[in-house]
C-alpha positions as CSV (number, residue, x, y, z in Angstrom):
1,M,13.1,-12.7,24.5
2,G,15.3,-15.0,21.5
3,V,12.3,-16.3,20.4
4,R,10.8,-13.0,20.1
5,L,13.7,-11.9,17.6
6,A,13.4,-14.7,15.7
7,M,9.4,-13.7,15.0
8,V,10.6,-10.6,14.0
9,G,13.4,-11.4,11.6
10,G,11.4,-14.5,10.0
11,A,8.2,-15.7,8.9
12,A,5.9,-12.9,11.3
13,W,7.1,-10.1,8.6
14,R,6.8,-12.5,5.6
15,I,4.0,-11.5,2.8
16,D,2.0,-13.5,0.9
17,R,2.8,-13.9,-3.3
18,A,-0.4,-12.2,-4.0
19,Y,0.6,-9.3,-1.9
20,R,3.6,-9.3,-2.7
21,L,2.9,-9.4,-6.9
22,T,0.4,-6.4,-6.3
23,M,2.5,-4.2,-4.4
24,L,5.1,-4.6,-7.3
25,W,2.5,-4.0,-9.7
26,Q,1.3,-0.9,-7.9
27,T,4.8,0.4,-7.7
28,I,5.8,-0.3,-11.3
29,A,2.5,1.4,-12.1
30,T,3.4,4.3,-9.6
31,F,6.4,5.0,-11.3
32,A,4.9,4.8,-14.7
33,V,2.9,7.8,-13.6
34,A,5.0,9.6,-11.9
35,L,7.4,10.0,-14.9
36,L,4.5,10.5,-17.0
37,A,3.8,13.9,-14.2
38,G,7.5,14.4,-13.9
39,V,7.8,15.0,-18.1
40,L,4.4,17.4,-17.9
41,A,4.9,19.1,-14.4
42,G,8.5,18.2,-13.5
43,G,10.0,17.9,-10.7
44,T,7.0,18.3,-8.3
45,G,5.3,16.4,-10.4
46,F,7.4,13.5,-9.9
47,V,7.5,13.6,-6.1
48,S,3.9,14.5,-6.0
49,A,3.1,11.0,-7.9
50,V,5.7,8.7,-6.4
51,L,3.7,10.2,-2.4
52,G,0.5,9.3,-4.1
53,G,1.4,6.2,-5.6
54,G,3.3,5.6,-2.3
55,I,0.6,5.6,0.1
56,G,-1.3,3.0,-1.5
57,V,1.4,0.7,-1.4
58,A,2.1,1.3,2.1
59,G,-1.7,0.8,2.5
60,M,-1.4,-2.4,0.6
61,W,1.3,-3.4,3.3
62,V,-0.5,-2.8,6.2
63,F,-3.3,-5.1,5.2
64,A,-0.7,-7.6,4.2
65,L,0.8,-7.3,7.6
66,V,-2.5,-7.4,9.4
67,S,-4.4,-10.4,7.8
68,K,-1.3,-12.0,8.0
69,R,-3.1,-14.1,11.2
70,R,-3.7,-17.9,12.3
71,L,-7.5,-18.7,10.8
72,A,-9.3,-21.3,12.9
73,D,-12.9,-20.4,12.1
74,S,-15.0,-18.8,9.6
75,G,-15.9,-15.9,12.0
76,N,-12.5,-15.3,12.2
77,V,-11.7,-15.2,8.3
78,V,-14.3,-11.4,8.5
79,R,-13.0,-10.0,11.8
80,I,-9.3,-10.6,10.5
81,A,-10.5,-9.1,6.7
82,L,-12.1,-6.0,8.7
83,R,-9.8,-5.3,10.9
84,A,-7.4,-5.9,8.4
85,E,-9.0,-3.2,5.9
86,A,-10.1,-0.7,9.1
87,S,-6.0,-0.8,9.1
88,K,-5.2,0.0,5.8
89,V,-8.0,2.5,5.7
90,A,-6.5,4.6,8.9
91,V,-2.7,4.4,7.6
92,V,-4.3,5.7,3.8
93,V,-6.1,8.9,5.6
94,L,-3.1,9.3,8.0
95,L,-0.3,9.3,5.2
96,L,-2.9,11.8,2.8
97,W,-3.0,14.3,5.9
98,L,0.5,14.0,6.3
99,A,1.9,14.5,2.3
100,F,-0.5,17.3,2.3
101,A,0.2,19.1,5.2
102,T,4.0,19.0,5.2
103,Y,4.3,19.1,0.9
104,R,3.2,22.6,0.0
105,D,4.1,22.5,-3.4
106,M,1.6,19.6,-4.6
107,A,1.0,18.7,-7.4
108,V,-2.2,17.9,-7.0
109,V,-3.5,15.8,-10.3
110,A,-0.2,14.2,-10.5
111,F,-0.6,13.1,-6.9
112,F,-4.2,11.5,-7.4
113,G,-3.5,10.4,-10.2
114,A,-0.9,8.1,-8.9
115,F,-2.2,7.1,-5.8
116,M,-5.7,5.9,-7.7
117,V,-4.1,4.1,-9.8
118,S,-2.3,2.4,-6.6
119,V,-5.8,2.1,-4.8
120,L,-7.5,1.1,-8.0
121,L,-4.4,-2.1,-8.7
122,S,-5.1,-3.0,-4.8
123,G,-8.1,-4.8,-5.6
124,I,-5.9,-7.4,-7.9
125,A,-4.4,-9.2,-4.7
126,F,-8.0,-10.8,-4.5
127,A,-7.6,-12.1,-8.2
128,V,-4.0,-13.0,-8.1
129,S,-4.0,-17.1,-6.8
130,G,-2.1,-16.9,-3.9
131,D,0.2,-19.2,-2.3
């Protein structure tokens, strides 16, 4: 049990530099869009944009965690990448449904604007040199 607890607090939850940098850029872009939406649509626009961008960041976080597996061979690389992408899509779809089901005052343009920027920025994790 002690080993398992050490893994939870230790390296098992550590995310590579490329993913951390990508999530930082997504967060900065989300708040930039949220500030603009806040000016144009008020508090509702701000909250909607934060929700939309946050869903993209959450998807990237799930992708990074699922892809953090030991790679034994090239077949394993493809399998892990597909599993990570499927997990990301599942989380994003679930969070999109949850956001629309619970937040009735959604500013849809702000929400989808921040969401699209965040999702587009998630692709740069592969362009950033990793550790």
